[in-house]
C-alpha positions as CSV (number, residue, x, y, z in Angstrom):
1,M,-3.8,-21.4,-3.8
2,D,-7.1,-20.1,-5.2
3,R,-7.1,-17.5,-2.4
4,L,-4.3,-15.6,-4.2
5,L,-5.2,-13.8,-7.4
6,G,-2.9,-14.0,-10.4
7,N,0.8,-14.9,-9.8
8,E,0.4,-18.1,-11.7
9,A,4.1,-19.0,-12.2
10,L,4.8,-18.4,-8.5
11,K,1.8,-20.5,-7.5
12,A,2.8,-23.4,-9.8
13,S,6.3,-23.4,-8.4
14,L,5.1,-23.4,-4.8
15,A,2.5,-26.1,-5.6
16,A,5.2,-28.4,-6.9
17,A,7.4,-27.7,-3.9
18,F,4.5,-28.5,-1.5
19,A,3.6,-31.7,-3.3
20,A,7.2,-32.9,-3.0
21,D,7.3,-31.7,0.6
22,R,10.1,-29.3,-0.2
23,I,9.1,-26.4,2.1
24,S,11.8,-24.0,3.1
25,H,12.3,-22.9,6.7
26,S,12.4,-19.2,5.6
27,Y,10.6,-17.2,2.9
28,L,11.0,-13.5,2.0
29,I,7.8,-12.3,0.3
30,S,8.2,-8.9,-1.3
31,G,5.9,-6.5,-3.1
32,P,4.2,-3.1,-2.6
33,A,1.2,-2.6,-0.2
34,G,-1.9,-4.4,-1.5
35,S,0.1,-6.9,-3.7
36,G,-1.1,-10.0,-1.8
37,K,1.9,-10.6,0.5
38,H,-0.3,-11.3,3.5
39,V,-2.5,-13.7,1.5
40,L,0.5,-15.6,0.3
41,A,2.0,-15.7,3.8
42,R,-1.2,-17.4,5.1
43,I,-1.1,-19.9,2.3
44,L,2.5,-20.8,3.1
45,A,1.7,-21.1,6.9
46,A,-1.3,-23.3,6.1
47,A,0.8,-25.5,3.8
48,M,3.3,-26.0,6.6
49,Q,0.6,-27.1,9.1
50,C,-1.7,-28.9,6.6
51,T,-2.4,-32.6,7.5
52,A,-3.6,-33.5,3.9
53,G,-1.5,-36.0,2.1
54,S,-1.3,-33.9,-1.1
55,S,-2.4,-30.7,-2.6
56,R,-1.3,-28.7,0.4
57,P,-2.8,-26.5,1.8
58,C,-6.1,-28.3,1.4
59,G,-8.0,-25.5,3.1
60,V,-10.4,-27.8,4.8
61,C,-8.5,-29.7,7.5
62,L,-8.6,-28.3,11.0
63,Q,-5.0,-27.0,10.9
64,C,-5.6,-25.1,7.6
65,R,-8.9,-23.6,8.9
66,K,-7.2,-22.4,12.0
67,V,-4.4,-20.7,10.0
68,F,-6.8,-19.0,7.6
69,D,-9.0,-18.0,10.6
70,N,-5.9,-16.5,12.2
71,V,-6.3,-18.5,15.4
72,H,-3.6,-21.2,15.0
73,P,-1.4,-21.2,18.2
74,D,1.7,-22.1,16.2
75,V,1.5,-19.3,13.7
76,I,2.9,-16.3,15.6
77,T,3.0,-12.7,14.4
78,V,6.1,-10.8,15.4
79,D,5.1,-7.2,15.4
80,E,4.1,-4.2,17.5
81,P,2.1,-2.1,15.0
82,E,2.0,0.9,17.2
83,K,5.8,1.2,17.1
84,K,7.8,2.5,14.1
85,T,10.4,-0.3,14.2
86,V,10.5,-4.0,14.9
87,S,12.8,-4.0,17.9
88,V,15.6,-6.4,18.8
89,D,13.8,-7.3,22.0
90,L,10.8,-8.5,20.0
91,V,12.9,-10.6,17.7
92,R,14.8,-12.1,20.7
93,Q,11.5,-13.0,22.3
94,A,10.5,-14.9,19.1
95,R,13.9,-16.5,19.0
96,S,13.5,-17.8,22.6
97,D,10.0,-19.0,22.0
98,L,11.1,-20.9,18.9
99,Y,12.8,-23.5,21.1
100,V,9.5,-24.4,22.8
101,L,8.0,-27.3,20.9
102,P,4.8,-26.6,18.8
103,N,1.5,-26.7,20.6
104,E,-0.4,-28.7,18.0
105,G,1.0,-28.0,14.6
106,R,3.8,-29.6,12.6
107,R,5.8,-26.5,12.7
108,K,6.1,-23.1,14.6
109,V,5.8,-20.4,12.0
110,Y,6.8,-16.8,12.8
111,L,5.3,-14.1,10.6
112,I,7.2,-10.8,10.4
113,P,4.8,-8.5,8.5
114,R,7.2,-5.4,8.6
115,A,10.5,-7.1,8.0
116,N,12.1,-4.0,6.5
117,D,11.3,-2.1,9.7
118,M,13.7,-4.3,11.7
119,N,16.7,-2.2,12.9
120,A,20.2,-3.6,12.5
121,N,20.3,-5.2,15.9
122,A,17.0,-6.9,15.2
123,Q,18.2,-8.2,11.9
124,N,21.4,-9.6,13.3
125,A,19.3,-11.3,16.1
126,L,17.1,-12.9,13.4
127,L,20.1,-13.9,11.3
128,K,21.4,-16.1,14.1
129,V,18.3,-18.3,14.2
130,L,17.9,-18.3,10.4
131,E,21.4,-19.9,10.1
132,E,20.5,-22.9,12.3
133,P,16.8,-23.1,13.1
134,P,15.2,-26.2,14.8
135,E,13.7,-28.6,12.3
136,Y,10.2,-27.5,13.1
137,G,10.9,-23.7,12.9
138,A,9.9,-21.5,10.0
139,F,10.0,-17.7,9.3
140,L,7.9,-15.7,6.8
141,L,9.3,-12.2,6.2
142,L,7.1,-9.7,4.4
143,S,8.7,-6.6,2.9
144,D,7.9,-3.8,0.5
145,N,11.6,-2.9,0.3
146,P,13.7,-6.1,0.7
147,E,16.9,-4.1,-0.1
148,K,16.6,-2.8,3.5
149,L,17.4,-6.3,4.8
150,L,20.9,-7.6,5.2
151,P,22.2,-9.5,2.2
152,T,22.9,-12.4,4.6
153,I,19.2,-12.6,5.6
154,R,18.0,-12.4,2.0
155,S,20.5,-15.2,1.0
156,R,19.0,-17.5,3.7
157,C,15.4,-17.1,2.4
158,V,13.5,-18.3,-0.6
159,C,12.6,-15.0,-2.2
160,L,9.1,-14.7,-3.6
161,R,8.2,-11.5,-5.5
162,M,4.5,-10.6,-6.0
163,S,3.4,-9.6,-9.5
164,P,0.7,-7.1,-10.6
165,L,-2.5,-8.5,-12.0
166,E,-3.7,-8.4,-15.6
167,E,-6.9,-6.5,-16.1
168,A,-8.7,-9.7,-16.9
169,E,-7.6,-11.1,-13.5
170,C,-8.3,-8.1,-11.4
171,L,-11.5,-6.5,-12.7
172,P,-13.8,-9.6,-12.1
173,A,-12.6,-9.7,-8.5
174,L,-13.1,-5.9,-8.1
175,A,-16.6,-6.2,-9.7
176,A,-17.6,-8.9,-7.2
177,A,-16.3,-6.8,-4.2
178,F,-17.8,-3.5,-5.5
179,P,-21.0,-4.4,-7.4
180,G,-22.2,-0.8,-7.5
181,K,-19.2,0.5,-9.5
182,R,-19.1,1.0,-13.2
183,R,-16.5,-0.9,-15.3
184,E,-14.8,2.4,-16.1
185,E,-14.4,3.1,-12.4
186,L,-13.0,-0.4,-11.8
187,H,-10.6,-0.1,-14.7
188,D,-9.4,3.3,-13.4
189,A,-8.8,1.9,-9.9
190,W,-6.8,-1.1,-11.4
191,E,-4.8,1.3,-13.6
192,R,-4.0,3.7,-10.8
193,A,-3.0,0.8,-8.5
194,A,-0.5,-0.4,-11.2
195,G,-2.3,-3.8,-11.2
196,Y,-2.3,-4.6,-7.5
197,Y,-5.7,-5.7,-6.3
198,G,-5.3,-4.5,-2.7
199,Q,-4.4,-1.0,-3.7
200,A,-7.3,-0.8,-6.2
201,A,-9.8,-2.0,-3.6
202,A,-8.4,0.6,-1.1
203,L,-9.0,3.3,-3.7
204,L,-12.6,2.2,-4.4
205,R,-13.3,1.9,-0.6
206,A,-11.9,5.4,-0.1
207,E,-14.2,6.8,-2.8
208,Q,-17.2,5.2,-1.0
209,S,-16.3,6.6,2.4
210,L,-14.9,10.1,2.2
211,S,-14.5,11.6,5.7
212,A,-16.7,14.5,6.8
213,Q,-13.7,16.9,6.4
214,A,-13.0,15.7,2.8
215,K,-16.6,16.2,1.8
216,A,-16.7,19.6,3.4
217,F,-13.5,20.6,1.7
218,S,-14.7,19.4,-1.6
219,E,-18.0,21.3,-1.4
220,A,-16.4,24.5,-0.1
221,F,-13.5,24.5,-2.6
222,A,-15.7,23.6,-5.6
223,A,-18.2,26.4,-4.7
224,R,-15.4,28.9,-3.9
225,D,-17.1,29.4,-0.6
226,R,-14.5,31.2,1.5
227,L,-16.7,31.3,4.6
228,R,-17.3,27.5,4.6
229,M,-13.6,26.9,4.0
230,T,-12.6,29.2,6.9
231,A,-15.1,27.5,9.2
232,L,-13.8,24.1,8.2
233,L,-10.1,25.0,8.8
234,V,-10.8,26.9,12.1
235,G,-12.6,23.8,13.4
236,M,-9.6,21.6,12.4
237,E,-7.2,23.7,14.5
238,R,-8.2,21.6,17.5
239,L,-6.9,18.4,15.9
240,K,-3.6,16.8,16.8
241,R,-0.9,16.4,14.2
242,D,-1.5,12.7,13.8
243,Q,-5.2,13.4,13.2
244,L,-4.4,16.1,10.7
245,V,-2.1,14.2,8.4
246,P,-4.7,11.5,7.2
247,I,-7.1,14.3,6.4
248,L,-4.5,16.1,4.3
249,D,-3.7,12.9,2.6
250,E,-7.4,12.5,1.7
251,W,-7.5,16.0,0.3
252,I,-4.4,15.4,-1.8
253,E,-6.0,12.2,-3.2
254,L,-9.2,14.1,-3.9
255,L,-7.5,16.9,-5.7
256,S,-5.4,14.5,-7.7
257,D,-8.6,12.7,-8.8
258,A,-10.0,16.1,-9.8
259,I,-6.9,16.8,-11.9
260,R,-7.5,13.5,-13.7
261,V,-11.1,14.5,-14.3
262,R,-9.9,17.8,-15.7
263,A,-7.5,15.9,-18.0
264,G,-10.4,13.8,-19.4
265,L,-9.6,10.6,-17.6
266,P,-12.2,8.5,-15.8
267,D,-13.5,10.1,-12.6
268,G,-13.1,8.5,-9.2
269,S,-16.0,10.0,-7.3
270,A,-18.8,12.5,-7.5
271,E,-16.7,14.9,-5.3
272,A,-13.7,14.6,-7.6
273,S,-16.0,15.2,-10.7
274,A,-17.4,18.3,-9.1
275,L,-14.0,19.7,-8.3
276,G,-12.7,18.9,-11.8
277,R,-15.6,20.7,-13.4
278,S,-15.6,23.8,-11.1
279,R,-11.9,24.5,-10.8
280,T,-9.2,25.1,-13.5
281,L,-6.2,22.8,-13.8
282,R,-4.0,25.6,-12.6
283,E,-6.1,26.1,-9.5
284,L,-6.1,22.4,-8.7
285,L,-2.4,22.0,-9.2
286,A,-1.8,25.0,-6.9
287,A,-4.1,23.5,-4.3
288,V,-2.3,20.2,-4.3
289,R,1.0,21.9,-3.8
290,R,-0.4,23.9,-0.9
291,V,-1.9,20.9,0.8
292,Q,1.2,18.8,0.2
293,N,3.3,21.6,1.9
294,A,0.9,21.7,4.8
295,R,1.3,17.9,5.2
296,T,5.1,18.3,5.2
297,L,4.8,20.9,7.9
298,A,2.5,18.7,9.9
299,L,5.1,15.9,9.8
300,G,7.6,18.4,11.2
301,N,7.2,20.3,14.4
302,V,4.8,23.1,13.2
303,G,1.7,23.7,15.2
304,V,-1.7,22.6,13.8
305,G,-3.1,26.1,14.3
306,A,-0.4,27.7,12.2
307,I,-0.8,25.1,9.4
308,C,-4.6,25.5,9.2
309,G,-4.3,29.3,9.3
310,A,-1.8,29.3,6.4
311,L,-4.1,26.9,4.4
312,Q,-7.0,29.1,5.1
313,A,-5.2,32.1,3.5
314,E,-3.8,30.1,0.6
315,L,-7.0,28.2,-0.4
316,N,-9.2,31.3,-0.1
317,S,-6.8,33.4,-2.2
């Protein structure tokens, strides 16, 4: 349980259930990205396989170690990350596999990390097995939007909602993971992430590893260097749309950080500080709107060349 930060009431409830061997065959773990859903899912899977007599999961038995190392043959992930939805065929395959006895564990555990991305047919296929699973079968559904799931699925699961962390819980963990960051930067990341450790860590990592395009954009825009901005955007015209969108996302985040700097809030990076000092609030807000509009066009069917050409004219105006 120590692997999961915060969420003390939830952990106490689960520990009592594990000790009494009252483990459900289906759990729905909900919360935003970075809230600890995947960590809790591994804890539940380990508790189901753990061979210790009490205090499950013990974390040291062979079954626990295999679960936490993500190599347990009876903990199966049901997903195709490259696809937008979790298809009915994938759920049917898991449903068929469920009726094959476990290889070595006490149970067969099926982890569905994008449960809210199941289409209606996939959800109905899952519902059939949730109603009457074999004794050794278990399902862990993860969702950032559980309302997208059928009420009948939600009613057959024990629902676990992840909670944000208090500052005193989150900042020591962030400080250990990012020893070079000042306390003000850690606090700012915790605040911007609404208390969720995973999101705060992602923000701090992003600040440490800006892409070449983000650094070039920051330098050109801060210096009002039209030639460098033009060269950058002309070079980006060769990108595909799915390559352009993450770059624009990074620019939006960088400009948003610069606006926070301009407003007197803690800065997130040297690049954001430079932008905040060199550009007015009005200019930064206008740039955010223009890049956001470019992102919207990129998600549509507009050509990358046209998008970069328009940005070139707008950002150099």
